[in-house]
Steps between C-alpha positions, in 0.01 A plus 500: 500500500296278268231256607737217415766645730240534775408133472865393487565698819201341669627152420799548730274512806143420585263521205283785613226730389733702276583192295132410468427857387769486230400160357211630285738741325741220418221282369371791288838514327554129447166320461278575197188674628679589821346418833151475354630257240666287766185493712295397195749219426479386862118499486502307172738247655257406776622748762198732489415448868848613601491806273153595627621474859777750426254742343244454777500610862559164667823313558729445201520139385851383413637368174801278455824553315391215274182692413706807412742297284214330319315824427794726416709251306876468485570807287314746724658346809846546343415859399391589853810330644722705270328825604535414868850357474402180680509135393202395288422215739422756775264721297184289524536462877550875536196580287284243680590670829454859383221489243200453733594803713601707196165441329315559826678833542444597135125433532378687809141522375502155341607640162858479378691829480802431280817709524538792262721422203 
């Protein structure tokens, strides 16, 4: 089962830890620069405090679906929607919910560990 299939399966029920774990792999395949590239774009867009909270040991600060849409842009949102098999208007909300925990989990020592290609 692919990472995309895992996420699609998670969407049918509660969005859990498995979905958050798979998100970095999806981002690696869709967003230039992968997860690191997305985090850099978020930081450059004024969301550095949120990104730092995900990498740090404290509570994870949230981001909004609007933030995700603004940073990713329409094409990347559509690409992710196509990979997940969900409507594009649901992608940003999904990412805004999962990204903080996914980054937190992928950075146990405060440094991002990206999925193997």
